[in-house]
C-alpha positions in Angstrom: -4.3 299.4 76.6 -2.6 303.0 77.1 -4.2 305.6 75.4 -7.1 303.9 73.6 -9.0 307.0 71.8 -5.2 307.1 70.1 -5.4 303.4 69.6 -9.1 303.4 68.2 -8.7 305.7 65.4 -6.1 304.1 63.9 -8.4 300.2 64.4 -11.4 302.3 62.7 -9.6 304.2 59.7 -11.1 306.9 59.4 -8.4 309.5 60.7 -5.3 309.2 58.7 -2.1 310.4 60.9 0.0 312.6 58.6 2.5 314.3 61.5 3.3 314.0 64.7 5.1 317.3 65.7 4.7 317.3 69.5 2.6 316.1 72.4 0.5 319.6 72.2 -0.7 318.8 68.4 -2.1 315.5 69.0 -5.4 314.9 68.9 -6.5 312.4 71.3 -10.1 312.2 72.1 -11.8 309.5 71.0 -14.9 310.8 68.2 -16.7 308.1 68.3 -17.1 304.0 68.3 -17.0 301.6 71.2 -14.4 299.6 71.4 -12.9 297.4 74.1 -9.6 296.3 74.4 -9.3 293.0 72.7 -11.2 294.0 69.8 -8.8 297.0 69.4 -5.6 295.0 69.6 -7.1 292.0 67.5 -7.4 295.2 65.0 -4.5 297.0 64.9 -2.4 293.9 65.2 -4.6 292.4 62.5 -3.5 295.9 60.6 -0.1 296.9 61.3 -0.1 298.9 58.5 -2.3 301.4 60.1 -0.1 303.0 62.1 3.4 303.3 59.8 1.4 307.3 59.2 2.6 307.5 63.3 5.5 305.8 62.4 6.6 308.4 59.7 5.9 311.5 61.7 8.1 310.5 64.2 11.2 310.2 62.2 9.8 313.2 60.2 10.1 315.8 63.6 14.7 314.7 62.4 14.5 316.5 59.0 11.4 318.0 59.0 12.2 322.0 57.5 10.4 324.8 60.4 10.9 321.3 62.6 10.4 322.9 65.2 8.7 327.4 65.6 7.4 326.6 62.2 6.5 328.4 58.8 4.7 330.5 59.8 8.2 331.5 62.2 10.5 330.7 59.5 13.4 331.0 61.0 16.3 330.0 58.8 18.3 327.8 61.8 15.1 325.8 62.2 15.3 323.1 60.3 15.6 319.9 62.6 18.7 317.7 63.6 21.1 319.3 61.9 20.6 322.7 63.1 20.6 320.6 66.5 23.9 319.2 65.6 25.2 322.7 63.6 24.9 324.9 67.5 26.2 322.1 69.4 29.5 321.6 66.9 30.2 325.7 67.8 30.3 325.4 71.1 33.1 323.6 70.9 36.5 324.4 69.9 36.7 323.6 66.2 33.9 325.2 63.3 34.5 328.7 64.0 33.6 332.0 61.4 33.7 335.9 60.8 31.2 337.7 63.0 28.2 338.6 61.2 24.8 340.1 61.9 23.3 337.4 59.5 24.9 334.5 62.0 22.1 332.6 62.6 24.5 330.5 65.0 26.0 333.3 66.2 24.7 332.3 69.8 26.7 329.1 69.9 29.7 330.7 69.4 29.9 333.5 71.7 28.1 331.3 74.4 25.1 332.8 75.0 22.9 330.2 74.0 22.9 329.5 77.7 20.4 332.2 78.0 16.8 330.1 79.3 15.1 333.2 76.6 17.2 331.9 73.1 15.5 330.1 70.5 18.1 328.6 69.6 18.8 326.4 73.0 15.1 326.1 73.0 14.6 324.4 69.7 18.0 322.1 71.1 15.7 321.0 73.6 12.0 321.0 72.1 12.6 319.3 69.3 13.6 315.7 70.7 10.7 315.9 73.1 8.7 316.5 70.6 10.5 313.2 69.1 10.2 311.3 72.8 6.5 312.2 72.3 5.8 310.9 69.6 7.8 307.3 70.3 4.7 307.4 73.2 1.9 307.8 70.9 3.6 304.6 68.8 4.6 302.5 71.3 1.1 302.9 72.7 -0.3 301.3 69.8 1.6 298.5 70.1 0.1 296.1 72.5 3.2 294.4 74.9 2.6 290.9 74.1 2.4 291.2 70.6 4.0 288.8 68.4 3.1 290.3 65.7 7.0 291.1 63.7 5.6 294.2 61.6 4.3 295.8 65.1 7.2 294.2 67.0 10.1 296.3 63.9 7.9 299.3 64.8 8.3 299.0 68.5 12.0 298.8 68.7 12.3 301.9 66.6 10.1 303.6 68.7 12.5 302.8 71.5 15.5 303.3 69.8 14.1 306.6 68.5 13.6 307.9 72.1 17.2 306.2 73.3 18.0 308.2 70.5 16.6 311.2 71.9 17.4 310.7 75.6 20.8 309.9 74.6 21.6 313.8 72.5 20.4 315.1 75.1 22.2 314.3 78.1 25.8 314.9 77.6 24.8 318.6 77.4 22.7 318.7 80.5 25.1 316.9 82.8 29.1 316.6 83.2 30.6 313.3 81.9 28.8 309.9 83.4 31.1 308.6 85.7 31.8 310.8 88.6 27.9 312.3 88.0 26.0 309.1 88.2 23.8 311.2 91.6 23.8 313.8 89.3 20.4 315.7 87.6 19.9 315.2 84.0 16.9 315.3 81.9 13.4 314.7 83.3 12.5 311.9 81.6 8.6 311.2 80.0 7.0 307.3 82.0 3.7 306.6 81.8 1.4 308.0 85.1 4.1 311.4 85.4 2.7 314.6 85.4 4.6 316.4 83.2 3.8 319.5 84.9 5.8 317.8 88.2 8.3 316.0 86.6 11.6 316.5 88.3 15.0 315.9 85.9 15.8 312.0 86.1 19.6 311.0 88.0 22.0 310.6 85.4 22.3 306.6 85.6 18.9 306.6 86.4 18.9 307.8 82.4 21.2 305.6 80.7 20.1 302.0 82.6 16.5 303.4 80.5 18.4 304.0 77.8 20.2 300.9 77.8 16.9 299.4 78.4 15.3 300.5 75.4 18.1 300.2 73.3 18.7 296.1 74.4 14.7 295.8 73.6 15.4 297.3 70.6 17.6 294.8 69.1 15.6 291.6 70.4 12.4 293.9 68.4 14.4 294.7 64.9 15.8 290.6 64.7 15.7 289.6 61.6 14.2 293.0 61.3 15.1 294.2 56.8 14.1 298.1 56.4 13.1 300.3 53.5 16.1 302.3 52.8 18.4 304.0 55.3 16.2 306.5 56.9 14.9 303.8 59.4 16.6 302.5 62.3 17.3 298.4 62.0 19.4 296.2 64.6 22.4 297.6 63.4 21.5 301.2 64.0 20.1 300.1 67.1 23.3 298.5 67.6 25.2 301.6 66.8 23.5 303.8 69.5 24.2 301.5 72.2 27.7 301.5 71.3 28.1 305.8 71.6 25.9 304.8 74.9 28.5 302.8 76.7 31.1 304.7 75.5 29.4 307.3 77.6 29.1 305.2 80.4 33.0 304.1 80.2 31.6 300.3 80.1 34.5 299.9 77.0 34.1 296.4 76.4 30.5 296.8 75.9 30.7 299.1 73.7 33.0 297.4 71.0 31.2 294.5 71.1 28.5 296.7 70.0 30.3 299.3 68.0 31.6 295.3 66.1 28.7 294.5 65.5 27.0 297.9 64.2 29.9 297.8 61.4 29.0 294.0 59.9 28.9 294.7 56.4 29.9 298.7 56.1 33.4 300.0 54.9 34.3 302.8 55.7 35.0 306.0 52.8 38.8 305.2 50.4 40.9 307.7 49.8 40.0 306.9 46.1 36.8 308.0 47.0 37.1 311.2 48.6 38.2 313.7 45.7 35.4 316.2 46.1 32.5 317.4 49.2 30.2 315.2 48.8 28.2 313.6 52.3 24.9 314.1 50.6 24.4 310.8 49.9 22.9 307.6 51.7 23.0 305.6 49.3 27.0 305.6 50.3 28.4 302.0 51.6 29.9 303.1 54.8 26.6 305.3 55.9 24.0 303.4 58.4 21.8 305.6 59.4 20.4 308.8 57.6 18.0 311.2 56.8 16.7 311.1 53.1 16.3 315.2 52.1 15.1 314.8 48.7 14.9 318.1 46.8 11.5 318.2 46.7 11.2 318.0 50.4 14.0 320.9 51.0 14.2 323.1 47.9 15.4 326.0 47.2 14.9 327.0 51.2 17.6 328.9 53.5 16.7 327.1 56.0 18.7 323.9 55.3 22.2 322.4 56.7 23.8 323.3 53.3 22.8 326.4 53.4 24.1 326.9 56.7 26.6 324.9 56.9 28.4 324.2 53.2 30.3 326.1 51.6 29.1 326.1 48.2 24.7 326.2 47.1 23.8 328.9 45.6 21.2 329.6 48.1 22.3 330.3 51.0 23.2 332.1 54.0 27.1 331.2 53.9 28.4 332.0 50.9 26.0 334.8 50.6 27.2 336.6 53.4 30.5 334.9 53.8 29.7 333.2 56.8 31.7 330.5 56.2 32.3 327.0 58.8 35.5 327.0 58.9 37.9 324.4 60.3 39.5 325.8 63.7 43.6 326.1 62.4 45.2 324.4 65.3 43.0 321.3 64.1 44.1 322.1 60.9 47.6 322.2 61.9 47.4 318.4 62.7 46.5 317.3 59.6 49.6 316.1 57.9 49.8 316.6 54.2 49.6 312.5 53.0 45.4 312.6 54.8 43.3 312.8 52.2 41.3 314.8 54.8 43.6 317.9 54.5 41.3 318.7 51.6 37.6 319.1 53.5 39.2 322.2 53.8 40.8 325.2 52.2 44.4 325.8 53.3 46.0 329.7 53.9 45.8 329.7 50.6 42.4 329.8 49.6 42.9 326.4 47.4 41.7 323.0 48.1 42.3 319.9 45.4 38.3 319.9 46.0 37.7 322.2 44.1 39.1 321.5 40.6 36.8 320.3 38.6 34.2 321.9 39.9 32.7 324.9 37.9 29.7 327.7 39.7 28.0 329.7 37.0 27.2 333.8 37.0 24.6 333.6 35.5 24.2 337.3 35.8 27.5 338.0 34.5 27.3 334.9 32.1 30.7 333.7 33.8 31.5 330.4 34.8 34.4 330.1 37.6 36.5 326.7 36.6 38.3 324.9 39.8 40.1 327.1 42.2 39.1 330.5 40.6 35.6 328.9 43.0 37.5 330.3 46.1 38.1 334.2 45.2 34.9 334.6 43.0 32.3 336.9 43.9 29.2 336.9 42.2 26.5 339.5 43.1 23.8 339.0 45.7 25.1 334.8 45.8 28.8 334.5 47.1 31.9 336.3 48.3 34.8 334.8 48.7 35.6 331.5 50.3 38.0 332.0 54.1 40.5 330.1 54.9 40.4 326.8 55.8 36.1 327.1 55.1 34.9 323.3 55.3 34.2 322.1 50.9 34.2 318.9 53.0 30.2 318.9 52.7 28.3 319.6 49.0 24.4 318.9 48.0 23.0 316.7 45.4 22.3 319.4 42.7 26.1 320.7 42.6 28.0 323.3 42.8 26.0 326.9 42.6 23.0 325.1 43.1 19.9 327.0 44.3 18.3 323.1 46.1 20.0 323.0 49.3 18.8 319.0 48.7 21.2 316.1 50.3 20.2 313.5 53.0 22.2 313.7 56.4 24.1 311.1 57.8 23.1 310.5 61.4 26.1 307.3 61.3 28.6 306.1 59.6 31.4 303.2 59.6 34.2 305.3 61.0 32.2 306.4 64.3 31.7 303.0 64.7 35.3 301.9 64.3 37.2 304.8 65.9 34.4 303.6 69.2 36.4 300.5 68.8 39.6 301.3 68.4 39.3 303.6 71.9 37.1 301.2 73.8 39.1 298.1 73.4 42.3 300.8 74.4 40.2 301.8 77.4 39.0 297.9 78.1 43.1 296.8 78.8 44.2 296.4 75.3 46.3 298.9 74.6 48.4 296.7 71.7 44.8 296.2 69.7 43.1 299.4 69.9 46.4 300.8 68.8 46.0 298.7 65.9 42.6 299.3 65.2 43.3 302.7 64.7 46.4 302.4 62.5 44.6 300.3 60.6 41.6 302.4 59.5 43.8 305.4 59.5 46.5 303.8 57.5 43.8 301.7 54.6 41.2 304.8 54.4 42.8 308.2 55.4 46.7 308.3 55.8 49.0 306.2 54.3 52.2 307.6 56.8 50.0 307.4 60.0 51.3 305.7 62.5 50.6 305.7 66.1 53.5 306.9 69.0 50.9 306.3 72.3 52.7 304.9 75.0 49.5 305.0 77.8 46.5 304.9 77.7 45.4 308.6 78.1 48.0 308.9 75.3 46.2 307.3 73.1 43.1 308.4 74.4 44.4 312.1 73.1 45.3 310.4 69.4 41.5 308.6 69.0 39.8 312.1 70.1 42.1 314.0 67.2 40.8 311.7 64.7 37.0 312.0 65.2 37.9 315.6 65.4 38.9 315.7 61.9 37.0 312.9 60.3 33.8 313.5 62.8 34.4 317.5 62.0 30.5 319.5 61.2 28.5 316.1 61.8 27.7 316.5 65.4 30.3 315.0 67.9 32.3 317.4 68.8 30.7 319.3 72.3 29.3 315.4 73.8 33.0 314.4 73.0 34.2 317.0 75.1 31.8 316.7 77.8 32.5 312.7 77.6 36.3 313.1 77.8 35.8 315.8 80.5 38.1 318.4 78.0 39.0 322.2 78.2 37.4 323.9 74.5 40.4 325.1 73.7 39.8 328.2 71.0 43.3 329.9 70.7 47.0 330.1 72.2 48.0 333.1 73.1 50.3 335.3 71.2 49.4 333.3 68.3 49.7 335.7 65.4 47.9 332.5 62.3 44.3 332.0 64.5 41.5 332.3 62.5 39.5 332.5 65.7 37.6 335.8 65.5 37.8 337.9 68.7 34.5 338.2 69.4 34.6 333.9 70.0 38.4 333.7 70.7 37.8 332.5 74.4 38.5 329.0 75.9 36.2 327.2 78.7 38.0 324.9 81.5 36.2 321.6 81.6 34.7 321.8 85.0 33.4 325.4 84.2 29.6 325.2 85.1 29.1 327.0 82.0 29.7 324.1 80.1 26.1 323.1 80.7 23.2 323.9 79.5 20.2 325.5 80.7 16.4 324.3 80.6 14.7 326.7 78.6 12.0 329.1 80.3 9.0 327.4 79.3 9.9 324.5 81.6 11.3 326.0 83.9 8.2 327.9 84.6 5.1 325.1 83.6 7.9 322.2 85.4 7.4 322.5 89.4 9.6 319.0 90.0 12.4 321.5 87.4 15.8 322.6 89.0 18.2 324.4 86.4 21.6 324.3 85.4 23.3 327.3 87.4 26.9 328.9 88.1 29.6 330.3 85.7 29.4 333.5 83.6 29.5 333.7 79.7 33.3 333.6 78.3 34.6 336.8 77.1 37.3 337.5 75.3 40.6 336.3 76.2 39.0 334.1 79.3 40.4 330.7 79.4 44.1 332.1 77.5 46.9 328.9 79.2 44.2 326.1 79.2 45.4 323.1 77.6 43.3 320.1 75.8 45.9 317.8 75.3 45.4 317.0 71.4 46.0 320.5 69.6 48.4 321.7 72.2 
């Protein structure tokens, strides 16, 4: 048996594992008892609930406040997976904000986050490796030949979460899969491999590992009914494998898996998109979620409503006016007939989403209503909203609340439909792909929409544009740039209406080595097998002025 001491503790019920924050914090030393492998296996199979705490800890890392650096550091950009999402999206062309000394994510906007000693890129790598070590411990506690359905479900969840972690790293440390299969990706944690000498696996090997894990997970999770959407079930595993196949350009497989993940889920309807949202896991289109209720998040600044939303009464965005806004290049591509246009303020600082909302200034005894909210100033709480600021994301406790509570969506129906459409077309059936895309957009977003593409490449750009609009702020922007081999285009020369500040006003070519994240200093120091990404220089104002991206030109 692997990691006998850990399993022995579970079996003896002397110790309950509350969480598994990192491999370094795990206590694997056996402190008493003499049980052989057969006894351990029999006990664990008889009492599978003993690993529940370990499984819970595996998930908790993704949503925990101060998840990486801990509460003693209390970094306001340290709030699990959603903070990693923001770092990636701010590398892209689509999310912008003012230059501010209060902005925890400025390193991503200015692309200085390739510096190996910075905290933001350290979290993007390190948090997933904490999840990976946690999944390893769960897997070590499940006998390989178990027939226990509950243990198999836990094994399936651990394998799926392990695959998700690698899948969340792969696009950022190497260029697109096709054509780079032999290029190094990230180190893979395996039994018997010394972490002090663990070279980066080739992309092909990493993706083989991801696909194998997800295929096993799909089998293990057959018939499993999860307690809530925070737990991975078979459809989530299908959705993750659809993402992996999309990155690998295995088009037919991606389309089939997306269809399997989608069963029983439908997109937000046009009539449902009338106010700030994206905070409730019970929504019918959410397939997988982080559950973040008020008693977990509270009024902390280290939360996604504080750092991404625009409507919190205890936030960096509102307090310092660091509103996360859509790039006007992308905004211009959203027709007036598209319901998603209301997810951001327009050039006049208005949005239908503000209608019916109120924000109370308790110090002055004033209540701002509707469109007044955009321009209202509340001392030590709120600055006026910027043009094109997002109001897509609300929070469970309501506008102006100091409680930054809100679930985080990890996968939803709309993503699977967009994968289906793109993959179907690229598999050789452009007509059906166009029909899928048109059916989604016309029915759920813009009744006037029609696809004008006559080639696969043109249709690919159409789907990419829809993904950039639909999934804005949800962590897909840079992954799509990398898998499609696209330039990052933030501005056009002589565009006087750009809302990108001068400090962040540059474009980056698709093959620029600076595109690749660097491994943090601790990893290159402690892992003698590590060869870091190199090349390129941090972009500066005006760079890449003549680059285009094919979607927002």
